[in-house]
matplotlib code that plots the C-alpha trace (Angstrom):
import matplotlib.pyplot as plt

x = [156.2, 155.7, 157.0, 153.4, 150.8, 147.8, 145.5, 143.3, 146.2, 148.1, 145.2, 144.8, 148.5, 148.4, 145.2, 146.8, 150.0, 148.0, 145.9, 149.0, 151.0, 148.3, 148.2, 152.1, 151.9, 149.2, 151.5, 154.3, 152.0, 151.1, 154.7, 156.5, 153.8, 154.3, 158.0, 158.0, 155.6, 156.4, 154.9, 152.1, 150.9, 152.2, 151.0, 147.3, 146.6, 148.9, 147.0, 143.7, 145.1, 146.3, 142.9, 141.2, 143.7, 142.7, 139.0, 139.6, 141.5, 138.7, 135.7, 136.9, 139.3, 139.2, 140.9, 143.6, 146.5, 145.7, 145.2, 148.5, 150.5, 148.8, 149.4, 153.1, 153.7, 151.9, 153.9, 157.1, 156.1, 155.0, 158.3, 160.4, 158.5, 159.0, 162.8, 162.9, 160.8, 163.0, 166.1, 164.6, 163.5, 166.8, 169.4, 172.4, 173.5, 174.1, 170.6, 169.1, 171.0, 170.0, 166.3, 166.3, 167.0, 165.3, 161.9, 162.6, 165.5, 164.0, 160.7, 162.5, 163.7, 160.1, 158.9, 161.5, 160.0, 156.4, 157.5, 157.7, 154.1, 152.3, 154.9, 157.2, 160.7, 162.0, 159.4, 160.1, 163.8, 163.0, 160.7, 163.4, 166.2, 164.0, 163.2, 166.9, 167.9, 165.1, 166.1, 169.8, 169.0, 166.4, 168.7, 171.8, 169.9, 168.7, 172.1, 173.8, 171.9, 172.9, 176.2, 178.4, 176.3, 179.2, 180.5, 177.6, 178.1, 180.1, 177.5, 174.7, 176.6, 177.0, 173.2, 172.6, 174.9, 173.0, 169.7, 171.2, 172.2, 168.7, 167.2, 169.6, 168.7, 165.0, 165.5, 167.3, 164.7, 162.0, 163.7, 164.2, 160.5, 159.5, 161.6, 160.1, 156.6, 157.4, 158.9, 155.9, 153.5, 155.5, 155.4, 151.7, 151.2, 153.4, 151.4, 148.1, 149.5, 150.7, 147.3, 145.6, 147.9, 147.3, 143.6, 143.9, 145.8, 143.6, 140.2, 137.4, 136.6, 132.8, 131.9, 134.8, 135.3, 138.6, 139.5, 140.6, 144.3, 143.6, 141.4, 144.1, 146.8, 144.5, 143.8, 147.6, 148.2, 145.4, 146.5, 149.5, 147.3, 145.3, 148.4, 148.6, 145.1, 143.2, 139.9, 139.4, 136.2, 135.5, 132.0, 131.6, 128.4, 127.2, 124.1, 121.3, 120.3, 122.3, 122.9, 119.1, 119.2, 121.9, 120.1, 116.7, 117.6, 121.0, 124.5, 123.9, 121.1, 123.4, 126.1, 123.6, 122.7, 126.3, 126.9, 123.7, 124.9, 128.3, 126.8, 124.4, 127.1, 129.4, 126.8, 126.6, 130.2, 132.5, 135.1, 137.9, 136.5, 137.7, 134.8, 135.8, 134.5, 136.3, 134.7, 131.3, 128.7, 131.0, 131.8, 133.7, 134.2, 137.4, 136.4, 139.3, 138.3, 135.1, 134.4, 132.2, 129.0, 129.5, 130.3, 127.1, 125.2, 127.0, 126.0, 122.4, 122.4, 123.8, 121.3, 118.4, 119.8, 120.8, 117.5, 115.8, 118.7, 118.6, 114.9, 115.0, 117.9, 117.2, 113.6, 114.6, 114.6, 117.9, 119.0, 122.3, 123.7, 126.4, 129.3, 130.9, 134.1, 137.0, 140.5, 143.1, 146.6, 148.9, 146.2, 146.5, 143.9, 143.1, 142.3, 139.9, 138.2, 137.7, 136.1, 133.7, 132.9, 131.8, 129.7, 128.1, 127.1, 125.7, 123.5, 122.4, 121.6, 119.6, 117.3, 119.3, 119.0, 120.5, 123.7, 125.8, 128.7, 131.5, 134.7]
y = [-279.5, -281.9, -281.3, -281.1, -281.0, -283.1, -280.2, -279.4, -278.8, -281.7, -284.1, -282.9, -283.5, -287.0, -287.9, -286.7, -288.7, -291.9, -291.5, -291.0, -293.8, -296.5, -296.6, -296.8, -299.8, -301.2, -300.8, -302.5, -305.3, -305.9, -305.5, -307.6, -309.6, -312.7, -312.8, -311.5, -313.2, -310.5, -307.9, -310.2, -311.0, -308.0, -305.1, -305.8, -305.5, -302.5, -300.8, -301.5, -300.2, -297.0, -296.4, -296.9, -294.4, -291.9, -292.4, -291.7, -288.5, -287.3, -288.4, -288.7, -285.8, -285.9, -289.3, -288.1, -288.0, -291.4, -292.9, -291.5, -292.9, -296.3, -296.3, -295.4, -298.0, -300.6, -299.8, -300.0, -303.4, -304.6, -303.5, -305.1, -308.3, -308.0, -307.6, -310.6, -312.7, -311.8, -312.7, -315.9, -317.1, -316.5, -319.2, -317.0, -313.6, -312.0, -312.8, -311.7, -308.4, -307.7, -308.4, -305.5, -302.9, -300.6, -301.1, -302.5, -300.2, -297.1, -297.8, -297.4, -293.9, -293.0, -294.2, -292.0, -289.0, -290.2, -290.4, -286.6, -286.0, -286.2, -286.1, -283.5, -283.5, -285.3, -288.0, -288.4, -288.9, -291.6, -293.3, -293.0, -294.3, -297.3, -298.0, -297.8, -300.1, -302.6, -302.5, -303.2, -305.9, -307.7, -307.4, -308.6, -311.5, -312.6, -312.3, -314.2, -317.3, -317.2, -318.3, -315.3, -313.1, -311.7, -310.1, -307.6, -306.4, -303.3, -302.5, -302.8, -300.5, -298.0, -298.2, -297.6, -294.6, -293.3, -293.7, -291.9, -288.9, -288.8, -288.8, -286.0, -283.9, -284.4, -283.4, -280.3, -279.4, -280.0, -277.7, -275.1, -275.3, -275.0, -271.8, -270.5, -271.2, -269.5, -266.5, -266.3, -266.4, -263.7, -261.6, -262.0, -261.1, -258.0, -257.1, -257.5, -255.3, -252.7, -252.7, -252.3, -249.4, -247.8, -248.1, -246.5, -243.7, -243.1, -244.6, -243.0, -245.6, -244.8, -244.8, -246.6, -243.7, -241.8, -239.7, -236.1, -237.0, -239.1, -236.3, -233.7, -235.9, -236.6, -232.9, -232.1, -234.8, -233.8, -230.1, -231.2, -233.0, -229.8, -228.1, -230.8, -230.0, -232.5, -231.1, -231.9, -230.9, -230.9, -231.5, -230.6, -231.3, -230.9, -232.5, -230.1, -229.7, -232.7, -231.4, -231.6, -235.3, -236.0, -234.0, -235.5, -239.1, -239.6, -240.1, -243.7, -242.6, -239.9, -242.4, -244.6, -241.6, -240.9, -244.5, -244.5, -241.3, -242.9, -246.0, -244.1, -241.7, -244.6, -245.9, -242.5, -241.5, -243.1, -245.7, -243.3, -240.6, -240.2, -240.0, -238.9, -237.7, -234.6, -234.9, -234.5, -234.4, -233.0, -235.0, -234.3, -235.9, -235.3, -236.1, -236.2, -235.8, -233.9, -230.3, -227.9, -228.7, -232.4, -231.9, -230.0, -232.9, -235.3, -233.1, -233.1, -236.8, -237.0, -234.4, -236.5, -239.9, -239.2, -238.3, -241.4, -243.7, -242.3, -242.6, -246.3, -247.1, -245.0, -243.8, -240.1, -237.7, -235.8, -233.4, -231.9, -228.7, -228.7, -226.5, -227.3, -225.8, -226.8, -227.3, -224.8, -225.6, -226.0, -224.9, -226.0, -228.3, -225.6, -223.1, -225.2, -226.6, -223.1, -222.1, -225.0, -224.6, -221.0, -222.2, -224.8, -222.2, -220.1, -223.1, -223.2, -219.5, -219.9, -222.4, -225.7, -228.9, -227.3, -227.0, -223.8, -223.7, -221.5, -221.8]
z = [-82.9, -85.7, -89.2, -90.4, -87.7, -88.2, -88.6, -91.6, -93.9, -92.6, -93.1, -96.6, -97.4, -95.8, -97.8, -101.0, -100.2, -99.5, -102.6, -104.6, -102.9, -103.1, -106.9, -107.0, -104.7, -107.0, -110.0, -108.1, -107.2, -110.8, -112.0, -109.3, -107.6, -109.7, -108.9, -105.4, -102.9, -100.3, -102.6, -103.7, -100.2, -98.3, -100.4, -100.5, -96.7, -96.5, -99.3, -97.6, -94.3, -96.0, -97.7, -94.3, -92.8, -95.5, -94.8, -91.1, -91.9, -94.2, -92.2, -88.6, -88.2, -84.4, -84.7, -87.0, -84.6, -83.1, -86.6, -87.8, -84.9, -85.3, -89.0, -88.7, -86.1, -88.1, -91.2, -89.1, -87.9, -91.4, -92.9, -90.2, -90.7, -94.4, -94.0, -91.7, -94.1, -97.1, -95.2, -93.8, -97.3, -99.1, -99.8, -99.3, -97.9, -101.3, -102.5, -99.2, -99.2, -102.8, -102.0, -99.5, -102.2, -102.9, -101.4, -98.0, -97.0, -98.6, -96.9, -93.5, -94.6, -95.4, -92.0, -90.3, -92.0, -91.2, -87.5, -87.4, -88.7, -85.4, -82.7, -81.1, -82.4, -79.3, -79.5, -83.3, -82.6, -80.0, -82.5, -85.2, -83.0, -82.1, -85.7, -86.7, -83.9, -84.7, -88.4, -87.7, -85.2, -87.4, -90.5, -88.6, -87.1, -90.5, -92.1, -89.4, -90.3, -93.9, -95.5, -96.1, -93.9, -91.9, -95.1, -95.0, -91.4, -92.6, -95.2, -92.6, -90.3, -93.1, -93.7, -90.0, -90.2, -93.2, -91.4, -88.4, -90.5, -92.0, -88.5, -87.4, -90.4, -89.8, -86.2, -87.2, -89.8, -87.2, -84.7, -87.4, -88.3, -84.7, -84.4, -87.7, -86.5, -83.1, -85.0, -87.3, -84.4, -82.6, -85.7, -86.1, -82.4, -82.9, -86.0, -84.2, -81.3, -83.8, -85.5, -82.1, -81.2, -84.6, -84.0, -80.6, -82.2, -85.3, -84.6, -82.5, -79.9, -79.7, -83.4, -85.1, -87.4, -87.9, -84.9, -84.9, -85.3, -88.4, -89.9, -89.4, -91.0, -94.0, -94.4, -94.3, -96.9, -99.2, -99.1, -101.1, -103.6, -104.2, -105.5, -108.2, -109.5, -107.4, -106.0, -102.3, -100.4, -96.7, -95.4, -91.7, -89.7, -86.2, -84.7, -83.9, -80.2, -79.2, -75.7, -75.2, -76.1, -73.5, -70.9, -71.5, -72.3, -70.8, -72.2, -73.1, -75.5, -76.8, -77.5, -79.3, -81.5, -82.3, -83.3, -85.5, -87.2, -87.8, -89.3, -91.5, -92.8, -93.6, -96.1, -97.8, -98.2, -100.9, -100.0, -100.7, -98.5, -94.9, -92.4, -89.0, -85.6, -84.3, -80.9, -79.2, -82.0, -84.6, -87.8, -90.9, -94.3, -96.4, -100.0, -102.5, -106.1, -105.2, -106.1, -104.1, -106.0, -105.6, -101.9, -101.4, -103.0, -100.6, -97.7, -98.8, -99.0, -95.5, -94.2, -95.5, -94.4, -90.9, -89.2, -90.7, -89.6, -86.0, -85.8, -86.9, -84.6, -81.4, -81.8, -81.9, -84.8, -84.8, -87.6, -88.5, -89.9, -92.5, -93.7, -97.0, -98.5, -100.7, -99.4, -100.7, -101.8, -98.8, -96.4, -92.8, -91.3, -88.7, -91.4, -93.4, -90.3, -89.0, -92.3, -92.5, -88.8, -89.5, -92.4, -90.2, -87.7, -90.5, -91.3, -87.7, -87.6, -90.8, -89.1, -88.7, -90.7, -93.8, -95.8, -96.1, -98.5, -99.9, -101.8]

ax = plt.figure().add_subplot(projection="3d")
ax.plot(x, y, z, "-o")
ax.set_aspect("equal")
plt.show()
């Protein structure tokens, strides 16, 4: 994988780099153009090419990879031609060698880095090895035609070794980054799998609400909060005559009713409440920080909202009966659910579509 893939982030980084680099080249053109014809005549077309490259990255993102490869190869060629021209126009080896620092030789280092932008690590190493070889050959050929050129052979070989070390380090960094990306992707997949498994364990598949296990764990936890003076109420409701809906309209309609009830109840309860489906047509709300009177008001809001929501969604009017009680310190989930279940049945015995409550 490339050091910085030419995706959305990579394009933005390249554009910023070009827009930062072109003014620097412009400043060098102003400062050194009069005394260095290579800068005077070489930099303007390079700057134009870089600006065109930035435009392609910004406006033609589907061409980003191709444009990056062409630009890097063009810069490679331009720099090698620049090195050959500097050497060919010098009177002696000392002057020629000095003219290559810092811009010409440092530019080769930059192009080694750029070679990793859009290529695999292996392809980038091949590009880098080719660029290093071409640089050494072009420089050696230029120096050989100048008086005293042989004296710089050792320095040139040292420079080649320096470039090789840079290339190896870039390759190692690229491989490390590949492994980091793979590890990150694996961690994300594991996290997604864990989240999915957690959903299977705690989410009711039909309605998306908390399932029975999740509700029982919440009640167990909240029973410890009650001992600290935190009021916790439990609202339990069961749809009235739901079996008749399944028998007359089929289970698909029954499922649609349950989903409509879940969606409507979600809009009524608070964000910190736990709304769950215990099974069948039985639902429960665990409401921390809510006393019995407030819980009765919550149940009344649910009682009024559910029939209207089901009617709009499914075309049936379905009511519910409610039992409301407060959780006692250290009380077991089975105990409080048994109590609100009895209160709910009392509401059904009293005529359905109503709320029955007790402490």
